Each structure stands twice: as structure tokens, then as C-alpha cells.
N, C-alpha and C positions, 0 to 999 in steps of 0.2 A: 522429507523436505527440510530436515535439520542441516545446519552448517552451510546454508545456501549463500550466506554472506560472510566473507572473510576480508581481511585487510588487503588481499591481493586480487580480488575478483574484478574491481571496478576500474573503469577508465573513462576518459572524456575527450571529445574532439572539438570543443567550442573555444573560440578565441576571445570573445567578449569578457570584460571584467564582471565578476559577480562577487558579492560579499558572502561571508560565512561566519556564523557564530555557533558555538556549542553552548547550549543553555540548559538549565535544570529547572524542572517544574515540580512544585510541591504536590504530593499526593496525600491527602489527609488520611487515606486508608491503607497506605503502603509506602514503599521506598520512593525516593525521588526519581522522577522520570527524566532520562537524558534525551535531549532533542537536538537534532541538527537543523539549522536554519540557513537556507540559501536565499539571497535577496539581491535586488538591483543595487548597484553601488557606483558612485562616480570615481572611486579610488582606482589607481592603476593596478593591473593584474601582475602578479609576480612572473618572472620569466620561467620559473621551474615549479613543478608540483610541490606543494607544501602541506598536503593533507593525506590521511591514510587511504583515501579513495583516489589518489593520484590525480588530483585536480589542483590547478594553480588558482587560488582564491585570495581575495583581499580579506584577510582574517580580521574580524572584529571592527571592520570599517563601518562608518555611518551608512545608514540606509539612504538611498537616493531619494530626495524630496519628491513627494507625490502622494497619490492615493492608490496603493497597489492592491490587487486582489490577493487572497490568501488561499493556498492549497495545502491540505494535510496529506501526507504520504504514509500509508500503513504497510509495513513490510510483511513478508510471509512468515510462516512458522519457522522458528530458529533463525530469523534474520536479525537485522539491526538498522540503525538510522541511515547507514550508508548503502543499504541494499538497492536503492534506486537513485543513486547520486547523479547519474548522467541525466535522468529525467528531471531531477530537482534543479540541476544547473541550467538545463534548457529552459525550464520555467522561469528561473531567475533572470536569464538573459532576455526572456520575452516580457519581463516587467512584473513578474509575480514574486510574492514571498512564498517560499516552499519550506514547510516544516515537517520533519520526519522524526517522530518519537521512537525510541527503542522500547518495545513493549515489555514491561516488567514480568519476569517469570515465563516468558515465551520468546526468548531471543537466543542468539548464537552462544552466549555464555551460560545461560540459565533457562532450561526448558522444564522447570520443576512444577509449574502450575498445571493442574489437570484441566480438561476442557470446560468442566462446569464452572471453573473460575475465570479462565482467560476469555471465554465467550462473553462474559459480562465486563471484564476488566478492559478489554481492548477498546470498545467504543467509549468507555469512561475515560480512558487515557486521551482519546481524541478530544472529548469535551473539555478536559482539564487543560490541554495544550492550547486550544482556542481561547479559553478564558485567560490564560497567562499572556498570550500574544496580544490580545486586545486590551488588557488591563494593566499588565506589569512590565512587558518587554520594553526595552529602551526605544525600539523603533515603532512602537504602537501607533503613534500619530500618523504614520505613513501606510497604515493598513486600512482598506475600505471594508468596514464590517458588513456591508451589504453584498459583498462579492466573495463568498467563501465556497470552496469546492473541496472534494476529497478524491484521492487516488489510492486504490488498494489492490495489492497483489496476493493471490492465494489466500492464506488466512486473513490477509489484509483486505482481500476482496469481500470476504465474509464481514469484516469490520466495516467496510464502506457501506454495505447493504444495511447493516443494523444501524449505523449512525444516521443513515438516510431515512429510517423509518421501518425497516424490516424487523420482523419477529420470527425467528426460525421455528419451524414446526418440529418440535422435539420428538413426537411420536414418529413422524416420517423419517427423521434422522436415524433413530434407533432401528426402525424397521429396515431401512436401506442397508445399514451396517450389518444387521443380522443376515441379510441375504447376500451381501457383498463384502465379506470380512477382509478380502484381500485388497480392497481399495485403500490407498495409503491414508487418506483422511480418517478412515475407520480404525486404523492401527494406532493413532496418536492419542491413546488414553481412553478410547470409548469402551472401557471395560468396567466402569462403575455405573451400571445402569440406574440403580436407585438414586444416586446423587444427580445424574443428568436428568432423570425424569422429573426431579423437583423443579427444574427450570421451567417446565410447562405450567407451573402454578403461579409464576411471577406475574404481577401486573405489568401492563405495557410500559409504564414509566421506569421500571427497573432495568430496561434494556438500554437506557441512556441515549435515546434518539436526540439529535441536535438540529432543531429547525433552522439554525443559522446556515446550515449547509444547503446550497441551492443547485449544485450540479455534482455528478459523481462519475468517476472512471473506475470500472470494476474489471480486473484483469485475472484470468485463470482462477475464478473464485472457488475457494475451498468451502466444503459443506454446502455447495450449491444445491445438492439433493434435498436439503432441508427447507428450501424456499419455493413453496407452491404458491398458488394464487392467494390463499388466505394469509400466507406469511409476508407477501409483498404488497398487499392492498393499500398500505399507507405510503408507499413510495410513489410520489407524483412528480418528482423533479426530473430534469433531463439526465439521461444515463447513457454512457458509452460502455459497451461490453466487449471484452476480448477473450479469445480462446485460441489454442493451437490444435491443428488436426493430429499432431503427434504427441499430445500431452497424455502421458501414462500415469502421472501423479494425480491429476484432476481431470479425468476424462470428460471431454466436451459433452457427450450424450447425457451423462448423469448430473452435470453441473451447469455449464453455461447455457446449453440448449434448454434446459428446464426453466432457468431464470428468464431467458428470452421469451419463452412461451407464456410465462406466468405473470410478467409485469403488467400493471394496468395500462401503461402507455408503452408503445413499442420503442425499445432502445435503439441506438445506433450500434449495430453488431458487426464486429470484425472477426471473422474466422480465418486465421492465418495458416496458409498451406505449409506443411512440413515443419511447423514450429512445435517444439517440445515445451515442457513446462517452464524451463529456465531460459528460454529464448527471450523472455521479456526482461531479463537482467542484462547488464552491459557485458560486452566481451571481456573475457578473463585475462588477467596478466599471465603471460606464458610461464612466468616463474612458478606459478602454482602447480604446473604439471609435474615438476620434479619434487616440490616441497610437500605436496599432498595429492598424490595421484588419485586417491579414492574420491576426494571432493572434485577434482578436475573432471574425472570421468562422469560423475553424477551431474555436475552443474554446467560444465563448460563445453561439452561435446554435443554438437548439433548434427542433424542429418546432412549428408554430403551436399545436398541440393539447397541447403539453407545458409545464407550469409548473415550472421547475427549483426555484424558491424553495420551493414547497409540497412538491415531491418530496423535497428535501433534509431537511426536518423529518421526514417519514415514514421516509426511509432511515436517518437517524441513530437514530431510535427503534427501528427493527427491528434494527439492528446492536447497540445496547445491550441490547435484550431478549434477543437470541441469546447474547451474552456473559454476561448475568446468569444465564441458564438453565444455561449449560455451564461456567462458571467459578465453581462453588460452593465455599464454604469447606469444607475437609476436617477 
């Protein structure tokens, strides 16, 4: 799942103007967190792409006046803030502020943090980013603090579950990986069992749940096998769940299916026929095929019967519909 996001992978097809800022959030326990923020703007959109994710955005423009809902986007293992730029822009075009942190120590430039660290750090990053946007960001007056949601893909799906109240069953996680060592999530550093076992001793508050989040979209969730009924019993918010029938990285049966069966309230579940793990990312820039064929073959090639460009439009529409339904003004 590493290197899933590069400067060449993402594209967009939306014509409406959206603003964008690259901001930095102070982390008292670690390095500064880089965050990309897409948002509604009245400024004119440039005629040509002016961002690394090949979008034409009104850079550093003022936020459109109003009271906009906020969505946090958590990327996958080895990803970055632009990993779901097309979804972020679609959200901004629909009236949302969409903020995507690059998770320290678990991104495309730095995968050095072991699971026992990033499993706790990721939801903490989400909480710090929300704090910053509500209290310190220049556009904070235009965010509705009563309408906050989260979107997470792969390891970001894990992040969304924990931020929403989940506590992974560490014994179940380790047992599954002992029985299924070839599953990719089990290869990503689950080799220091004593350190990971210590996570089971943590009090609930140490998992950095954020009660300000009131709706979640969980996409191809990594470590899904760690979330049984006991792990998910605190998640009572509306949840939209996605998986692909061709996902070899995060197999549906041991991840999304288990979550679907274990949540206390039935989620809205989308099982996408012929979709692989990376189908939930935007279509790749064809330049990548020559510049990095290994990443191209891993991230960009779908089943012959699957059209990622068409699916992305439908996917973004369904995500926005879900948040529109469940993040209503109070």
C-alpha cells in the first residue's frame, strides 16, 4: 500500500471554482502536520492547473461567506494530503470545507513509524486538525462546528473508525495476522508483538476519539479484522462503508464484511463490483506509466471491465449525498 499517492496520480474534472490552502498544524508531540484544505470560494478559478494534483484552484483565496460543514480526509498507508484530491474538490464544490492531513511517519515520504505508533497518532492528527481549523484557521468563522464528518481510505478507514469511537481488538488483530501472514496489512510492521500487545492495555481515552465527528465514510478499511462487535460498540453515528470485490490488499471478507456485521447500527454498505483497492483513488496521469511503471501497475491498472473515471464521479456523488443527508444544520 506504500507509494499509492504521487504527484502524478490525481486528476479532476470539475469546473466550479474552489479555494485551496496548504496549512501547517502544530503537534505538541511531534513534527508539524501538513494539511491541504479545499473550500468554497467566490474567487475565479484559474484557466490551467496550478497544483501538484493537477487541479485549477483559487490558491489562498478567501472562504466563501457562510456556515460550511467540515470533512476530514485521512489517506491510506504511504499516502499524502492529495491522495483524495478529486473527492476533496468535489466536496468543496458542494459547499464543504475538506481538510486532508499528511500523517506524520506514515506517508509517501516517510513510513518510519511502526503500527503501535501510527495506530494512535493518526486519530490524534485528526483531532489536532479539527482543533486548528475551528480555533486558528483564517476561515474558521465560516465552519459550522456542529457539522463535522470524516472520510478515510485503507489505513485512513481504520483512522475514521477510531476517530468515530472504535477501539481495535488487539488480540484479534494479532491472531488474524498469525493465521494470515500474507495479508498486506499484516506485513506492514506487525512483527513486534510485545509492543503492539501493549496497546490492549490503554484506556479508551488514549485512542483519541472525537465526539465532534457526527458522520463517517469508511473506504476499503485496513485492519478491519480488528473491529468486532466489542471494538465497534461505541460507534453510533451514521456510517457509509465501501469495499471492492477485487480488493486483494484489503480483502472484503476479512475487513469490510466484518465491520458491516459488527457495527451496532447497520451502515450504508457499497460493495463495488470489479473494483480493486486503488479504484477509490482518482484516475492516474498517463505520464506515470513511463516514469514509474511499478507504481503504475500497482495503483493505476484496474480490471478491464472497470472504468475508474466513471466510477469516481458516482463515488463522489454518493459520498456527498451521504454527508448532505447526515450532516444537517441544527
